[in-house]
C-alpha positions in Angstrom: 0.1 0.1 0.0 2.9 2.6 0.8 4.3 2.1 -2.5 1.2 3.2 -4.5 2.1 6.8 -4.0 5.3 6.4 -5.3 4.2 4.4 -8.1 1.8 7.3 -8.8 4.1 9.8 -8.9 6.6 8.0 -11.0 3.6 7.5 -13.5 2.9 11.1 -13.6 6.6 12.2 -13.8 6.9 9.8 -17.1 3.7 11.1 -18.4 4.9 14.7 -18.0 8.6 13.7 -19.6 6.8 12.3 -22.5 4.7 15.2 -23.0 7.6 17.4 -22.7 9.5 15.6 -25.3 6.5 15.6 -27.7 6.2 19.3 -27.1 10.0 19.5 -27.8 9.9 17.4 -31.1 6.8 19.4 -32.2 8.8 22.7 -31.5 11.9 21.2 -33.5 9.7 20.3 -36.2 8.5 23.5 -36.6 11.9 25.2 -36.2 13.1 23.1 -39.5 9.6 23.6 -41.2 9.4 25.7 -44.3 5.5 25.8 -43.9 3.5 25.6 -40.8 -0.1 26.0 -40.9 -2.3 26.1 -37.9 -6.1 25.8 -37.3 -6.8 26.8 -40.9 -10.5 27.4 -41.6 -12.2 28.4 -44.9 -15.8 28.6 -45.8 -17.4 29.2 -49.3 -20.6 30.8 -49.1 -23.5 31.3 -52.0 -26.5 32.9 -50.9 -27.7 30.7 -47.7 -25.5 27.7 -48.6 -22.2 27.4 -46.9 -19.5 25.0 -47.9 -16.8 24.1 -45.1 -13.9 23.6 -47.4 -11.2 23.8 -44.6 -12.1 22.5 -41.0 -9.2 23.6 -38.6 -6.2 22.0 -40.5 -3.1 21.8 -39.2 0.0 20.8 -41.3 3.8 21.4 -40.9 6.0 20.6 -44.1 9.8 20.2 -43.6 12.2 21.9 -45.8 13.3 19.3 -48.4 10.2 17.3 -48.3 8.5 15.8 -51.2 4.6 16.0 -50.0 1.4 14.4 -51.8 -1.9 15.7 -50.6 -4.5 13.2 -51.7 -8.4 12.9 -51.4 -11.4 12.8 -53.5 -12.6 15.5 -55.6 -14.1 18.4 -53.3 -12.3 17.1 -50.0 -10.5 20.5 -49.9 -7.0 19.6 -51.3 -6.8 22.3 -53.9 -8.3 25.0 -51.2 -5.6 23.8 -49.0 -2.7 24.6 -51.6 -4.0 27.8 -52.3 -4.4 28.9 -48.8 -0.8 27.8 -48.1 0.8 29.5 -50.8 -1.1 32.8 -50.2 -3.1 32.6 -53.7 -6.1 32.5 -51.6 -7.3 34.0 -48.4 -8.7 31.8 -45.5 -11.0 32.5 -42.8 -8.9 31.9 -39.6 -6.0 30.4 -38.4 -2.1 31.3 -39.5 0.2 30.0 -42.1 3.8 30.5 -41.5 6.5 30.2 -44.8 10.0 30.2 -43.9 9.5 31.8 -40.4 7.1 34.7 -41.5 3.4 34.8 -41.2 1.5 35.2 -44.6 -0.8 37.8 -42.4 2.2 40.0 -41.8 2.8 40.4 -45.7 0.5 42.8 -47.4 -0.5 42.0 -51.1 2.5 43.4 -52.7 4.8 41.9 -50.3 3.2 38.5 -50.8 3.2 38.7 -54.6 6.9 39.7 -54.6 7.5 36.8 -52.0 5.6 34.1 -54.2 7.8 35.4 -57.4 11.1 35.1 -55.5 10.6 32.1 -53.4 7.9 29.9 -54.9 7.4 28.1 -58.2 3.8 26.9 -59.4 3.2 23.7 -61.7 -0.7 23.5 -62.7 -2.6 20.7 -64.7 -3.6 23.3 -67.4 0.0 24.4 -68.0 -0.6 27.9 -68.6 2.0 28.4 -71.2 1.4 31.4 -73.9 0.9 29.4 -77.0 2.3 32.2 -79.5 5.9 32.5 -77.9 8.6 29.9 -77.4 9.6 27.7 -74.6 12.6 29.9 -73.5 10.2 33.0 -73.6 7.8 31.2 -71.6 10.3 30.4 -69.0 12.1 33.8 -68.9 8.8 35.9 -68.4 8.7 35.6 -64.6 12.4 36.8 -64.4 11.4 39.8 -67.0 8.3 40.5 -64.9 10.4 40.7 -61.7 13.0 43.2 -63.3 15.8 40.9 -64.4 17.7 42.1 -67.0 16.8 40.7 -70.8 20.1 39.2 -71.3 20.2 37.5 -67.8 16.6 36.4 -67.9 17.6 34.5 -71.3 20.7 32.8 -69.6 18.8 31.6 -66.7 15.8 30.4 -68.8 18.0 28.6 -70.9 20.0 26.8 -67.9 16.5 26.1 -66.4 15.1 24.3 -69.7 18.8 22.4 -69.8 18.0 21.2 -66.1 14.8 19.5 -67.4 16.2 18.1 -70.4 14.7 20.4 -73.1 17.9 22.4 -74.1 17.3 21.4 -77.9 13.5 22.6 -77.6 14.2 26.0 -76.4 13.2 27.9 -79.6 9.7 25.5 -80.1 6.4 26.8 -79.3 4.2 24.7 -76.9 2.3 23.3 -79.9 5.3 21.8 -81.3 6.0 19.9 -78.1 4.6 16.7 -76.7 2.5 16.8 -73.4 5.3 15.5 -71.1 7.6 18.3 -72.9 4.9 20.9 -72.4 4.8 20.0 -68.3 8.4 19.9 -68.5 8.6 23.6 -69.7 6.2 24.4 -66.8 8.4 22.9 -64.3 11.6 24.6 -66.0 9.4 27.9 -65.7 8.6 27.4 -61.8 12.3 26.5 -61.1 13.6 29.5 -63.1 13.9 31.6 -60.0 15.4 29.0 -58.0 12.5 28.7 -55.3 12.5 27.2 -52.1 9.4 25.7 -52.4 7.3 24.2 -55.4 3.3 24.0 -55.3 1.9 21.5 -57.9 -1.5 21.0 -58.5 -2.3 17.8 -60.2 0.7 18.1 -62.5 0.1 14.9 -64.4 -3.7 15.1 -64.6 -3.5 16.1 -68.4 -0.6 13.5 -69.3 -0.2 9.9 -70.5 1.1 7.3 -68.4 4.8 7.4 -70.1 4.6 11.5 -69.8 3.3 11.3 -66.1 6.1 8.8 -65.2 8.7 11.3 -67.0 7.6 14.4 -65.0 7.4 12.7 -61.8 11.0 11.2 -62.3 12.0 14.8 -63.0 10.4 16.3 -59.7 12.1 13.3 -57.9 15.5 14.2 -59.1 15.3 17.8 -58.6 13.9 17.3 -55.1 17.0 15.1 -54.2 19.5 17.0 -56.0 18.9 20.9 -55.4 16.7 19.9 -52.1 13.7 21.9 -53.1 10.4 21.3 -51.3 7.6 20.1 -53.3 3.8 19.9 -52.2 1.8 17.9 -54.8 -2.0 17.7 -54.9 -3.0 14.7 -56.6 -5.7 12.2 -56.8 -3.5 9.4 -58.4 -2.0 6.8 -55.9 1.0 6.2 -58.4 1.9 9.9 -57.9 1.6 10.1 -54.3 3.5 6.5 -54.0 6.5 8.4 -55.4 6.4 11.0 -52.9 8.3 10.7 -49.4 4.9 11.7 -47.4 1.4 11.3 -48.0 -1.4 13.6 -46.5 -4.8 12.3 -46.9 -7.8 14.6 -46.8 -11.5 14.1 -46.3 -14.2 16.6 -45.8 -12.0 19.6 -45.3 -9.8 17.8 -42.6 -6.7 15.8 -42.5 -7.5 12.2 -42.0 -4.2 10.6 -42.2 -0.6 11.6 -42.3 1.7 8.9 -43.6 
């Protein structure tokens, strides 16, 4: 009987120690993170109809990770990507990127930050059809005020990094689907961003082209240490990432 209080105290101390360790691990994870999202809520309203797209999402993404966000259509994965990247606003919560809260940036600062530190790859490619591959790739640099000669040099280097040095003068209509998506990746990487967001990057590609594009992303992630966050519904795409975040009804259902 006399040992019970001692045992109880020992259990309590162990539990407190474990909780402190958990808090320490969480703090360390956030310190090494490139993106930290806390309690993100987002609701779309149309008249009397409300759709809760994000329901208190917490997510930490480490520097250099390659993360897939999976889930069925309408689960909130694209809304989450847009909220994390600052492309869209959210109702409450906080997103911190490279140690700076998005809320601390005004619109101009946020736009400039995206141009310098982020790259975007979309399913629809978003290339201008009337100009060449190299002209499409150099456009973000020119908009950012980089000198034309330097912009052209960096655009050619970026195309070479995705294996398209010999297609620089080709227009999008002269390229295959896989080559077009590689041009969009070259454009996304031309500013040497720390973070690349990709929304269904293989959605319009055949199996062969999809494999080619994913292998390229894996190589760039491995060799250049860039963080990739990829929204997809394709298990094959997700399986090639180092981590899978599964969403259901605006919430994170699993983190593998």
